[in-house]
C-alpha positions in Angstrom: 148.8 25.5 68.0 151.6 23.7 69.8 149.9 21.5 72.5 151.2 20.4 75.9 151.1 16.8 74.7 153.1 17.5 71.6 155.7 19.3 73.7 156.2 16.5 76.2 156.4 13.9 73.4 159.0 16.0 71.5 161.2 16.3 74.5 161.2 12.6 75.3 161.3 11.2 71.8 164.7 12.6 70.8 167.7 10.7 69.3 170.3 9.2 71.6 173.8 10.6 71.7 175.1 7.5 73.4 173.6 4.4 74.9 172.9 5.9 78.3 171.7 9.4 77.4 168.9 10.9 75.3 169.3 14.6 74.3 167.3 17.0 72.2 166.2 20.6 71.7 163.4 22.7 70.5 163.9 26.3 69.3 160.4 27.5 70.4 156.9 26.4 71.2 153.7 28.3 72.0 150.1 27.9 72.9 147.3 30.3 73.7 148.5 30.6 77.3 152.3 30.7 77.0 155.3 31.0 74.7 158.5 29.0 75.3 161.9 29.8 73.9 165.2 27.7 73.8 164.3 24.2 75.2 167.0 21.6 75.8 166.3 18.2 77.4 168.5 15.4 78.6 167.5 12.0 80.0 170.3 9.7 81.5 170.2 6.1 82.6 172.5 5.7 85.6 172.7 3.0 88.2 169.5 1.4 86.9 167.5 4.7 87.3 166.5 7.5 84.9 167.5 11.0 85.6 166.4 14.0 83.6 166.9 17.7 83.1 165.1 20.3 81.1 166.5 23.8 80.5 164.3 26.6 79.1 165.7 30.0 78.2 162.3 31.9 78.7 158.7 31.1 79.6 156.3 33.9 78.7 152.8 34.0 80.1 150.7 35.6 77.4 147.8 36.8 79.6 150.0 38.8 82.0 153.1 39.3 79.9 155.3 38.0 82.7 158.6 36.3 81.8 160.3 33.5 83.7 164.0 33.3 82.6 166.8 30.7 82.7 164.6 27.9 84.0 166.2 24.6 84.9 164.2 21.5 86.0 166.2 18.6 87.3 164.7 15.3 88.2 166.8 12.9 90.3 164.4 10.0 89.7 162.4 9.9 86.5 159.9 7.1 86.1 158.1 6.6 82.8 155.1 4.2 82.5 152.7 3.3 79.8 150.2 6.0 81.0 152.4 8.7 82.6 155.7 10.1 83.4 156.6 10.8 87.1 159.3 12.9 88.8 158.9 12.9 92.6 162.1 14.8 93.5 162.3 17.7 91.1 164.5 20.7 91.7 163.4 23.8 89.8 165.7 26.8 89.4 164.3 30.0 87.8 164.2 33.8 88.0 160.7 34.5 89.3 159.2 38.0 88.7 159.2 40.1 91.9 160.9 37.3 93.8 164.3 36.8 92.2 166.3 33.7 91.3 166.0 30.6 93.5 165.8 26.9 93.6 162.6 25.2 94.7 161.9 21.5 95.4 158.8 19.7 94.2 157.2 17.0 92.2 156.1 16.6 88.6 154.0 14.2 86.6 152.5 14.0 83.1 149.5 11.9 82.1 149.7 10.6 78.5 146.0 9.7 78.6 144.7 13.2 79.5 147.8 15.2 78.2 147.9 16.9 81.6 151.0 17.9 83.5 150.8 18.1 87.3 153.3 19.9 89.6 153.9 20.8 93.2 156.4 23.5 94.3 157.4 23.7 98.0 159.0 26.5 99.9 159.0 29.2 97.2 160.6 32.2 99.0 158.3 35.2 98.6 157.1 38.2 100.7 159.2 37.4 103.7 157.8 33.9 104.0 157.2 30.8 101.8 154.6 29.9 99.3 153.3 26.4 98.3 152.1 26.1 94.7 150.4 23.1 93.0 148.4 22.7 89.9 147.8 21.3 86.5 148.7 22.4 82.9 147.1 21.0 79.8 145.8 22.1 76.5 142.7 23.6 78.2 144.8 25.9 80.3 146.2 26.4 83.8 144.8 25.5 87.2 147.1 26.6 90.1 146.5 26.5 93.8 148.7 28.4 96.3 149.0 29.1 100.0 151.3 31.0 102.3 151.6 32.0 106.0 152.6 35.3 107.5 153.4 37.0 104.2 154.5 40.6 104.4 151.9 42.9 102.9 154.4 45.5 101.6 156.3 42.8 99.7 153.0 41.3 98.4 152.1 44.8 97.0 155.5 45.0 95.4 155.0 41.5 93.9 151.5 42.6 92.6 153.1 45.7 91.0 155.2 43.4 88.8 152.1 41.9 87.4 149.8 45.0 87.1 150.2 48.8 87.1 146.9 49.1 89.1 149.0 48.7 92.3 151.7 51.1 91.3 150.7 53.9 93.7 149.9 51.7 96.7 152.0 51.0 99.8 151.2 49.0 102.9 152.3 46.9 105.9 151.2 44.1 108.2 150.9 40.3 107.6 148.6 38.1 105.6 148.0 34.4 105.4 146.6 33.5 102.0 145.1 30.5 100.2 143.8 30.6 96.7 143.4 29.2 93.2 144.1 30.6 89.7 142.5 29.2 86.6 143.0 30.3 83.0 142.3 28.7 79.6 141.2 29.3 76.0 137.6 28.2 76.6 137.0 30.2 79.8 138.0 33.5 81.4 140.8 33.7 83.9 139.6 33.4 87.5 141.3 34.0 90.8 139.9 33.0 94.2 141.7 34.1 97.4 140.9 33.6 101.1 143.1 35.6 103.4 143.5 36.3 107.1 144.8 39.8 107.8 147.0 40.9 110.8 147.7 44.6 111.5 147.0 45.4 107.8 147.8 48.9 106.6 147.4 50.0 103.0 147.0 53.4 101.3 147.3 54.9 97.8 149.4 58.0 97.1 146.4 60.2 96.5 145.1 59.6 100.0 141.6 58.6 98.7 142.0 55.0 100.0 143.6 54.1 103.4 143.3 51.4 106.0 145.1 51.1 109.3 145.6 48.2 111.7 143.0 45.9 110.1 142.4 42.5 111.7 140.1 40.1 110.0 139.3 37.8 107.0 138.8 38.5 103.4 137.4 36.4 100.5 137.9 37.6 97.0 136.7 36.0 93.7 138.0 37.7 90.5 137.1 37.0 86.9 139.3 38.5 84.2 138.5 39.0 80.5 140.4 40.9 77.9 138.4 44.1 78.6 137.0 43.9 82.1 137.6 42.7 85.7 134.7 41.4 87.7 135.0 40.5 91.4 133.0 39.6 94.5 134.4 40.6 97.9 133.6 39.6 101.5 135.4 41.3 104.3 135.0 40.7 108.1 137.1 42.8 110.4 137.0 43.5 114.2 139.8 46.0 114.5 141.2 49.1 112.8 139.9 51.8 110.6 139.5 52.5 106.9 138.8 55.5 104.6 137.5 55.1 101.0 136.7 58.6 99.8 134.3 60.0 101.0 133.5 57.2 103.5 135.2 56.6 106.8 134.7 53.7 109.2 136.2 52.6 112.5 136.0 48.9 113.6 137.6 49.1 117.1 134.3 48.9 119.0 132.0 47.3 116.4 133.0 44.5 114.0 132.2 45.2 110.4 131.1 42.9 107.6 131.3 44.1 104.0 129.9 42.2 101.0 130.1 43.4 97.4 128.9 41.1 94.6 129.7 41.1 91.0 131.6 44.4 91.0 132.6 45.4 87.4 135.5 47.6 86.3 137.3 48.1 83.0 140.0 50.6 84.1 140.2 50.3 88.0 138.9 53.8 88.4 135.2 53.3 87.7 133.4 50.5 89.6 129.8 49.3 89.1 128.5 47.5 92.2 125.1 45.9 91.6 124.8 44.7 95.2 126.5 45.6 98.4 125.8 45.2 102.1 127.6 46.8 105.1 126.8 45.6 108.6 128.4 46.7 111.8 126.9 44.9 114.8 123.8 46.9 115.8 125.3 50.2 114.6 125.0 50.0 110.9 122.9 48.0 108.4 123.1 49.3 104.9 122.6 47.7 101.5 122.0 48.7 97.9 123.8 49.4 94.6 126.5 51.9 93.8 128.8 53.4 91.2 132.2 54.6 92.4 134.6 56.8 90.5 138.2 57.0 91.9 140.2 58.8 89.2 143.9 58.2 88.8 144.4 61.9 88.0 144.8 63.7 91.3 143.2 66.9 89.9 139.9 65.0 89.4 137.5 64.6 92.3 136.1 61.2 93.1 132.4 60.5 93.3 129.7 58.2 94.7 126.4 57.4 93.1 124.2 55.0 95.1 120.8 53.7 96.0 120.9 52.9 99.7 118.5 51.0 101.9 119.0 51.6 105.7 117.7 48.9 108.0 117.5 49.9 111.7 120.8 51.9 112.0 122.6 54.0 114.5 122.6 57.7 113.7 126.1 57.9 115.2 127.4 55.1 113.0 125.9 56.6 109.9 127.1 60.1 110.6 130.7 59.3 111.6 131.2 56.7 108.8 129.5 58.4 105.8 127.9 61.8 106.4 130.4 63.8 108.5 133.1 63.8 105.8 130.6 65.2 103.2 129.6 67.9 105.7 133.1 68.9 106.8 133.4 72.7 106.9 129.7 73.3 107.4 127.7 73.9 110.6 126.8 70.2 110.5 130.4 69.0 110.3 131.0 68.4 114.1 128.0 66.9 115.8 127.4 64.7 118.8 124.7 62.3 117.7 122.4 59.5 119.0 119.2 57.7 118.1 118.2 55.3 115.2 117.2 55.8 111.6 115.8 53.6 108.8 114.6 54.2 105.3 115.9 55.0 101.8 118.6 57.4 100.5 119.7 58.1 97.0 123.0 59.8 96.2 124.2 61.1 92.8 127.8 62.4 92.4 128.2 62.8 96.2 125.0 64.8 96.6 121.8 63.4 98.2 118.9 63.4 95.7 116.2 61.5 97.7 115.6 60.7 101.4 112.7 58.8 103.0 113.6 58.3 106.6 112.1 57.3 109.9 113.7 58.9 112.9 113.6 57.4 116.4 114.9 59.4 119.4 117.5 61.2 117.4 119.9 63.7 119.1 121.9 66.2 117.1 124.2 68.4 119.3 126.7 70.8 117.7 130.1 70.8 119.3 130.2 74.6 118.7 127.1 75.0 120.8 125.3 76.7 118.0 122.3 74.4 118.0 121.0 71.1 119.3 117.8 69.0 119.2 116.8 66.2 121.5 114.2 63.4 121.2 113.6 64.0 117.5 111.0 61.5 116.1 109.0 61.2 112.9 109.2 60.8 109.2 111.2 62.8 106.6 110.0 62.4 103.0 112.2 64.5 100.7 111.8 63.6 97.0 115.0 65.4 95.9 115.2 65.2 92.1 112.9 62.1 91.9 109.5 62.4 90.3 107.8 60.1 92.8 104.9 61.5 94.8 105.7 62.4 98.4 103.7 62.5 101.6 104.0 65.0 104.4 107.0 65.0 106.7 106.0 64.9 110.3 108.4 65.6 113.1 108.2 65.9 116.9 111.0 66.9 119.3 111.3 67.1 123.0 113.6 70.1 123.3 116.1 72.1 121.4 118.6 74.9 121.7 119.8 77.7 119.4 122.8 79.7 120.6 122.0 78.8 124.2 118.4 79.8 123.8 116.3 76.9 125.1 113.4 75.9 122.9 110.5 73.7 124.2 109.1 70.6 122.5 106.8 70.8 119.5 105.3 69.1 116.5 105.6 70.2 112.9 104.1 69.1 109.6 106.0 70.0 106.4 105.7 69.5 102.7 109.1 69.0 101.1 110.0 69.4 97.5 113.3 69.1 95.7 114.4 72.5 97.0 111.2 73.7 98.7 109.7 73.6 102.1 106.2 74.5 103.1 104.6 74.6 106.6 101.4 72.6 106.6 99.9 74.1 109.8 100.8 76.9 112.2 103.7 76.1 114.4 104.2 77.4 118.0 107.8 77.1 119.3 108.0 77.8 123.1 111.1 79.8 124.2 112.2 82.2 126.9 108.9 82.3 128.8 107.0 83.0 125.6 106.8 81.6 122.1 107.6 82.1 118.4 104.5 81.4 116.4 104.9 80.7 112.7 101.6 81.3 110.9 103.0 80.8 107.4 106.3 79.6 106.1 107.2 78.8 102.5 110.7 78.6 100.9 111.4 77.8 97.3 114.6 77.0 95.4 116.6 77.3 98.6 120.4 77.0 98.2 120.2 78.9 94.8 120.4 82.5 93.8 116.8 82.5 92.8 115.5 81.4 96.2 112.2 83.0 97.3 110.2 82.7 100.5 107.6 84.2 102.8 107.3 84.1 106.6 104.4 85.3 108.7 105.3 85.2 112.3 104.5 86.5 115.8 106.7 86.7 118.8 104.6 86.1 121.9 106.1 88.1 124.8 109.4 86.5 125.9 111.6 87.4 128.8 114.5 89.6 127.7 116.5 88.4 130.7 116.4 84.8 129.4 117.4 85.9 125.9 120.2 88.2 126.9 121.5 85.8 129.5 121.6 83.0 126.9 124.0 85.0 124.6 126.2 86.1 127.5 124.9 89.6 127.9 123.9 91.1 131.3 120.3 90.1 131.9 117.9 92.8 130.6 114.6 93.3 132.3 111.3 93.5 130.4 109.7 91.5 127.7 110.1 91.4 123.9 107.2 90.9 121.5 106.4 91.8 117.9 105.1 90.6 114.6 106.7 90.0 111.2 103.7 90.2 109.0 105.5 89.8 105.7 109.1 88.7 105.8 110.0 87.8 102.3 113.0 86.3 100.5 113.6 87.2 96.9 116.7 87.5 94.8 118.9 86.6 97.8 117.5 89.4 99.9 115.3 89.0 103.0 113.0 91.9 103.8 110.7 92.6 106.7 107.5 94.4 105.8 106.6 95.5 109.3 108.4 96.5 112.5 109.7 94.5 115.4 108.9 96.2 118.7 110.2 95.5 122.2 109.4 96.7 125.6 112.6 97.0 127.8 114.0 99.2 130.6 110.5 100.8 131.0 110.8 102.1 127.4 110.3 101.0 123.8 112.6 99.7 121.1 111.5 99.4 117.4 113.4 97.9 114.5 112.3 98.9 111.0 113.4 98.7 107.4 115.2 95.4 108.2 116.8 93.9 105.1 119.4 91.1 104.9 121.2 90.4 101.6 122.6 86.8 101.1 121.3 85.7 104.6 122.6 82.2 104.0 125.8 83.2 102.3 129.3 83.4 103.8 129.2 87.2 104.0 125.6 88.4 104.7 124.8 92.1 104.7 122.2 93.6 107.1 120.5 97.0 106.8 118.1 98.4 109.4 116.9 101.5 111.4 116.3 101.5 115.2 114.3 103.7 117.5 114.8 103.8 121.2 112.3 105.8 123.3 112.2 106.8 127.0 114.5 104.1 128.3 115.1 104.3 132.1 118.8 105.1 132.4 119.0 103.9 136.0 117.9 100.4 135.0 120.1 100.4 131.9 123.3 101.6 133.6 122.9 99.2 136.5 122.6 96.3 134.1 125.8 97.2 132.3 127.8 98.3 135.5 128.4 101.7 133.8 127.9 103.8 136.9 124.6 105.4 138.1 122.7 107.6 135.7 119.2 108.7 136.5 116.8 110.0 133.9 115.5 109.0 130.5 117.3 108.3 127.2 116.1 108.1 123.6 118.0 107.3 120.5 118.0 106.7 116.8 120.2 104.4 114.8 119.6 105.1 111.1 121.4 103.6 108.1 122.7 100.7 110.1 124.8 98.5 107.9 126.5 95.2 108.9 128.7 93.1 106.7 129.4 89.6 108.0 127.6 90.6 111.2 130.2 93.4 111.8 129.0 97.0 111.9 130.4 99.1 109.0 128.2 102.1 108.8 125.4 104.0 110.8 124.3 107.3 112.2 123.9 106.6 116.0 122.5 109.4 118.2 121.6 109.0 121.9 120.0 112.0 123.8 117.9 113.1 126.7 114.2 113.4 125.5 113.1 117.1 125.4 110.0 116.2 127.4 111.8 114.2 130.2 110.6 115.5 133.6 112.3 112.8 135.6 115.1 113.4 138.1 118.5 113.6 136.3 121.6 112.7 138.2 124.9 111.1 137.4 127.6 109.4 139.5 131.4 110.0 139.5 132.0 106.6 137.9 129.5 107.3 135.1 131.2 110.7 134.5 134.6 109.1 134.2 133.4 106.5 131.8 131.6 109.0 129.5 134.7 111.2 129.6 136.9 108.3 128.5 134.6 107.7 125.5 135.0 111.2 124.2 138.5 111.8 125.3 137.2 114.8 127.2 137.6 116.6 130.5 136.0 116.0 133.9 138.0 113.0 135.0 140.8 115.2 136.5 138.4 117.5 138.2 136.8 114.7 140.1 140.1 113.7 141.8 140.9 117.1 143.2 139.4 120.1 144.8 135.8 120.3 146.0 134.4 117.9 143.4 136.1 114.9 145.0 133.7 115.1 148.0 130.6 114.7 145.8 129.4 111.2 144.6 126.5 112.3 142.5 125.9 115.4 140.3 122.8 116.9 138.6 122.8 117.3 134.8 120.7 119.1 132.3 121.0 116.8 129.3 123.1 114.0 127.8 124.0 113.6 124.2 126.3 111.4 122.1 126.4 110.9 118.4 128.6 108.7 116.2 128.4 108.8 112.4 130.3 105.7 111.3 132.0 105.6 108.0 135.2 103.7 106.9 135.9 102.4 110.4 135.8 105.8 112.0 133.2 107.7 114.1 132.6 111.4 113.6 131.7 112.3 117.1 129.4 115.0 118.5 127.1 115.5 121.5 124.5 117.6 123.2 125.8 120.9 121.7 129.1 122.7 121.2 131.4 123.7 124.0 134.3 125.7 122.7 136.5 123.4 120.7 134.6 120.4 122.0 131.1 119.1 122.5 128.9 118.4 125.5 128.5 114.7 126.4 126.9 115.7 129.7 125.8 119.3 130.2 125.6 119.9 134.0 123.1 121.9 136.0 122.8 123.2 139.6 125.5 123.0 142.2 127.9 121.4 142.3 127.9 121.5 138.5 130.0 119.3 136.3 130.2 119.2 132.5 131.6 116.3 130.5 133.1 117.6 127.3 134.5 115.5 124.5 137.3 116.8 122.3 137.9 113.8 120.0 136.1 114.6 116.7 137.2 111.3 115.1 137.3 108.0 117.0 138.2 104.5 115.8 135.1 102.4 115.9 137.0 99.2 116.8 138.7 101.1 119.7 135.4 102.6 120.9 133.9 99.1 121.0 136.9 97.8 123.0 136.5 100.7 125.5 132.8 100.1 126.0 133.5 96.3 126.4 136.1 96.9 129.1 133.8 99.4 130.9 130.9 96.9 131.0 133.0 93.7 131.6 132.1 93.4 135.3 129.0 91.4 136.2 125.9 93.2 137.5 122.6 92.1 139.0 119.3 92.0 137.1 117.3 95.2 137.7 113.6 94.9 137.3 
């Protein structure tokens, strides 16, 4: 091995060409750290002083593979002593990788006793500013310190790309002030320590999995390089900007962030093992633990996070916006207004939670789409996920909640949670709409899978229909709704009700039977049911829907109801006057016109001319309307045939008016639009 000491001695101990000058050359020299090619030296005695110059064709750093070409070192005042050689006014000209060719002033010395060369380079032009480098070189290796102010980050990234392909797909902006130290040698690994102050830093990779914008703060980085691995410790403190590291997002504008990651190990700069990390953001976030990250270079491969996380007292909002919201994007939990505090333990494997043991304190979850909300949620969640550890009960209390504008009162619930199971530990009463939903039994197993099963035993204590219908934007119905679901079961992705749900409304009765829902939690659920309506008071019903006055009673049957994605696709719907109805039966002009428009029938023209225009109300014998829906079209019929049409209203007495429909096929979507337009106006509640 050619040592530093041998190189210096060889350059100085060369034969003289004349009495005032020493010259010499070495074809090549190498050590474990570098390889030198084409060395020429010259020392001249002039005016009582020594001047020297060394020219090197190429200096190759073995560890990084970088080459410094056409190097010229000129010393205006060379001072040799018994123990060292000194050059205090050196001028170094070289082509620097990523920087270009330039001349830099500095100093140089060589200790014969320790075989150590020392150097100082001033004003090296780099990254839009200047760098200062100093250090030592000896047989043990390199030890270089460097510093620079207001360096351009985009140029620094370009410089880094000349030394490593890891940075090839990165771009950035902003300024950085840096200070650091690089050490390398045969008996120790290469280490790099950097301290930097960041100003308006922006950086991103081409895949979009890593991005930072307008970062202000400080960073400390300690890197250890071996032949196979890179190990580093990182400390970041920032008080401005935002960052995204898939799938984590954080904003630092309102709350300063401190990030610490110790002894991070990577061999390919795509997989990272983090034995210890901690993230703190004022009082918003306090998270620590260990993690494994995978950020593939192949854009077709997804990244992943596996972590054991400990949450100290942490803001639910900070946790949700920084970590959870991105994972839940596209689900009903993807856009929530949140508040409250949480602490506990969470385990994540390949981006999916596998364990959660959390304490909740005054938590608020409010869906921006107004589909649900819960306020004042407190208690303990103990979900074992895939862990085999024993779990305790989960106990929760909430002050109030809302589902699709239906207000729910406060309550307490005890649950036993399994990896994909939930079981109600005691009956639960949920106050709503002047009544309550009582869950006597609830068990769900393997939820989220095609083999999910479950059972529900529930009762609906009489609730006010006016509150329920008003909450969903319908005219407020009168009456109360009650019923029982004695055996609602879920099996093979199908939910079935073993009993019937009954309601009392408009002084009549409504019954839902044979209710079945396939894939109830899927993207396109399918619902099947039969409905029976008996003896509804038409005056109350038509007043609610602003349809026009109709007096009498109405019954109906809806059989074979089928809904796909909550849109009606098939049914046999038949409304009619009950045969045993003995009530007074009268119908107004407006109701006649509306019924005539539904069937495309006559009566409308008659009302605007002749004797009929002077009558506001007419008697009728019976009403009937039937729609058999198939393939988006209704096969229409009514209360009996009338020539080429069918009676919708068959009149009686004087003056007599019949409403006859002639359209045998009606588009279902058009019929729904017609009925919506007819009932669009507001109407008062009728008790």
